[in-house]
N, C-alpha and C positions, 0 to 999 in steps of 0.2 A: 479433561482440563479445558478451561476457558481460553479462548484465543486472544492473543495480545494485539494482533492486527486483524481487522475485519474489513469487509467490503464497505466502501464509502469513506474510510479513514483518509485523512490528509497525512501523507508521509514524506520524509526527506531522505534522499539517497545519500548514503555515507561513503561509498567507494565506487570506483569504476569511472567510465567516461562521462556519466551523468551526475557525478558527485556534486552535492550542493543544491541540485534541482529538486523541486517538490511536485507532487501530483496526487491524484485521488486513486485509491485502490479500486480496480474494476472487478477483480476476481482473486480469490485466495485458493491455493491448492495445498491444504494442510498435510496431506500424505507425502508430498514432495518438498515441503517447506519452501514453497515459492509463491509469488504473487505477481499479478499483472497490474502495472501502474500506468494511468493515462498519460501519454506523451513521453514516457521514460523507456529506455532500452529499445528504441525503434530499430527494426531491421527491415531490409528490403526483401520482398518475396516476389518471385516470378509467378504470376497468377495466370493459369490457363483460362481461356474464355469459355463461359458456359452460357446457358440460355438466359439466365437472369443476372449475370455478372460479366462485365467486360474484362478482357485480358490485359496484360501489361505488367509493369513493375509497381507493386503497391507497398506502402510502408505500414507496418503494423507492430504492435507492442509484443515483445517477447517476455517470458517469465523472468523475474529477478529473484534471487535468493533472499529469504526473510532476514538473514544476518546482515545484508547489505542495505537495509532500509530501517528507519526508525520513525515512530509516530511523531508528528509535529505537535508541540505544546500548544494547547488552545489559546494560551495567553500571548505568546510572542512568536510562535511559528518555528522555534528552534527544535532540534531533535531531542527527544526525551525518552527515558525508559518508562515502562508501563507497570503499574502496581494494581492490586485488587483490594477493594475495601467492601465490607458489609455495612450497608446503611441501617438506620434504626428500624426501617420498615421491612428489613430482611432481604432486600435486593443486593446482589453482588454486582458492583460497578467497577469500571476501570478508571484509574486516575493517573495523571502525569506526575512522575516523581520529581520533576524539575520544579514545578510550581505548586503542585498539590491540587490543581483544578481537575474536576471530573471530565473525562473524555466523552462518555456517553451518559446523558441525563437519565 
């Protein structure tokens, strides 16, 4: 099955403490139905010092469930559902159900 959310997509958070904020997908974990979004769901982590990394408290993104994010419509940035369409040349592409625009060219 083709993925509705992919790395590099612009997404909007639907629920939780970051509701309404948007960011870019850094990584998708399809088996766990989770994704990492840049600047969203930040957690503080106590990092031990190593040879190439200093110690202290660092902020990093935690995974967010795919049901709590929606792809942003390319036209207006609002959350939209994703559909699939077969083009005349045989390619299967994603499109925004809200506006009908293609998400990936």
